[in-house]
C-alpha positions as CSV (number, residue, x, y, z in Angstrom):
1,X,-2.4,4.9,18.5
2,X,-3.0,4.9,14.9
3,X,-5.7,3.1,12.8
4,X,-5.5,2.2,9.3
5,X,-8.2,1.2,7.1
6,X,-7.7,-0.2,3.5
7,X,-9.9,-0.2,0.7
8,X,-9.9,-0.6,-3.1
9,X,-9.0,-4.5,-3.3
10,X,-10.7,-6.8,-5.7
11,X,-10.4,-9.1,-8.6
12,X,-8.8,-7.8,-11.8
13,X,-7.5,-9.4,-15.1
14,X,-3.9,-9.5,-16.0
15,X,-2.9,-6.2,-17.5
16,X,-5.6,-4.1,-15.6
17,X,-5.5,-1.6,-13.0
18,X,-6.5,-1.2,-9.3
19,X,-6.2,1.9,-6.9
20,X,-5.9,1.0,-3.3
21,X,-6.6,3.6,-0.7
22,X,-5.5,3.9,3.1
23,X,-7.4,6.0,5.5
24,X,-5.2,7.0,8.7
25,X,-6.8,8.2,12.0
26,X,-4.2,10.7,12.6
27,X,-2.6,13.7,10.6
28,X,0.0,12.2,8.3
29,X,2.4,14.8,9.1
30,X,2.9,13.0,12.3
31,X,3.8,10.2,10.7
32,X,7.7,9.2,9.7
33,X,6.9,6.6,7.2
34,X,3.9,5.3,5.5
35,X,3.6,2.5,3.1
36,X,2.0,-0.5,1.2
37,X,3.1,-4.3,2.1
38,X,1.8,-7.3,0.6
39,X,1.6,-11.2,1.6
40,X,0.9,-13.9,-0.9
41,X,-0.2,-17.4,0.1
42,X,2.7,-19.2,1.7
43,X,5.1,-16.3,1.3
44,X,6.5,-13.8,3.7
45,X,5.1,-10.1,3.8
46,X,7.2,-7.8,1.6
47,X,7.6,-4.2,0.9
48,X,5.7,-2.9,-2.0
49,X,6.3,1.0,-1.6
50,X,6.9,3.6,1.1
51,X,6.4,7.3,1.4
52,X,8.0,9.5,4.0
53,X,6.8,12.5,5.7
54,X,8.8,14.7,3.4
55,X,7.3,13.0,0.4
56,X,10.3,10.7,-0.6
57,X,9.4,7.6,-2.2
58,X,10.8,4.1,-2.5
59,X,9.5,0.8,-4.6
60,X,10.3,-2.7,-4.8
61,X,12.1,-3.8,-8.1
62,X,9.2,-5.9,-9.0
63,X,6.5,-3.0,-9.1
64,X,8.8,-0.1,-10.4
65,X,7.4,1.7,-13.3
66,X,4.0,0.0,-12.6
67,X,2.7,1.1,-9.3
68,X,2.5,4.7,-7.7
69,X,2.3,5.5,-4.1
70,X,1.0,8.9,-3.2
71,X,-0.2,10.8,-0.2
72,X,-2.9,13.5,0.7
73,X,-2.1,15.4,3.8
74,X,-5.5,16.9,3.7
75,X,-7.4,13.8,3.6
76,X,-4.8,11.6,6.0
77,X,-4.9,9.3,3.0
78,X,-2.3,7.4,1.3
79,X,-3.2,5.4,-2.3
80,X,-1.3,3.0,-4.3
81,X,-2.2,3.0,-8.1
82,X,-1.3,-0.3,-9.6
83,X,-1.2,-0.7,-13.2
84,X,-0.2,-3.5,-15.5
85,X,-1.1,-6.0,-13.0
86,X,0.4,-9.4,-13.1
87,X,-0.8,-12.7,-11.5
88,X,1.9,-12.6,-9.2
89,X,0.9,-9.4,-7.8
90,X,-2.0,-11.4,-6.0
91,X,-1.6,-11.0,-2.3
92,X,-3.3,-9.3,0.6
93,X,-2.1,-5.7,0.6
94,X,-1.6,-4.1,4.1
95,X,-1.1,-0.4,4.7
96,X,1.6,0.4,7.3
97,X,2.5,3.4,9.4
98,X,5.6,3.9,11.7
99,X,5.6,6.7,14.5
100,X,9.1,6.8,15.8
101,X,9.7,3.1,16.6
102,X,6.1,2.1,16.8
103,X,4.7,0.1,13.7
104,X,1.0,0.0,13.0
105,X,-0.8,-2.2,10.1
106,X,-4.0,-2.2,8.7
107,X,-6.2,-5.4,8.3
108,X,-5.4,-5.5,4.8
109,X,-7.2,-5.7,1.3
110,X,-7.1,-8.6,-0.9
111,X,-6.0,-8.3,-4.6
112,X,-6.6,-11.0,-7.1
113,X,-5.2,-10.8,-10.5
114,X,-6.4,-13.4,-12.9
115,X,-4.4,-14.7,-15.9
């Protein structure tokens, strides 16, 4: 079992920044891939950014150059630094972990970007 707890969401004006953090209940070194996903009202959940056990990262085209995913193996956390936020970034952001073929999700944190 893996428990994931997100924090750092909130309300920010367009152009601003937020940093999300996800605390994981087990060592990140035992997890194949971790990442951030988001779901806006009326839309499907989509990938934002992922990071593998060896540190390889991948970003959705919509956030490339604005968001940065990072991991701290000592603290068992992954962060998502979000810069130049846009109203269309408004969504619930979910932390995700995949261990072999099993997927784990946090409960999500709401990010609201006002115009």
